C-alpha positions in Angstrom: 81.6 89.9 101.8 84.0 88.0 99.7 86.4 89.6 97.3 88.5 87.3 95.2 90.7 87.5 92.1 94.2 87.1 90.7 95.6 90.6 91.3 96.3 93.0 94.2 93.3 95.1 93.3 91.1 93.0 95.6 93.2 94.0 98.6 93.2 97.6 97.6 89.4 97.5 97.3 89.1 95.8 100.7 91.2 98.5 102.3 89.0 101.3 100.7 85.8 99.5 101.9 87.2 99.1 105.5 87.9 102.8 105.6 84.2 103.5 104.8 82.1 103.4 107.9 79.1 102.0 105.9 81.0 98.7 106.0 81.8 98.7 109.7 79.4 95.8 110.5 80.3 93.8 107.4 83.0 91.2 107.5 85.2 91.5 104.4 87.3 88.5 103.4 89.9 88.6 100.6 90.9 85.3 98.8 93.4 84.8 96.1 92.2 83.0 93.0 93.5 82.3 89.6 91.8 83.8 86.5 88.5 82.0 86.2 85.7 81.6 83.7 82.2 82.8 84.9 81.0 79.3 85.7 84.2 78.7 87.7 83.6 82.0 89.6 80.0 80.8 90.4 81.4 77.5 91.7 84.1 79.3 93.8 81.5 81.5 95.5 79.0 78.6 96.0 81.8 76.5 97.6 82.9 79.3 99.8 79.5 80.0 101.2 78.4 76.4 101.4 81.5 74.2 102.0 79.5 71.1 102.7 78.1 69.5 99.6 
């Protein structure tokens, strides 16, 4: 699971999810990112999960 964004809320959300045992088997990664448009967010996620173009 990828959580990204410009504020600290992403880290707080990751901590809440890590405390929930439903997410024990899911790897949660937090990445800092500047404020982005929706197309930029799509590109960011696409590049993250498929780094080779």
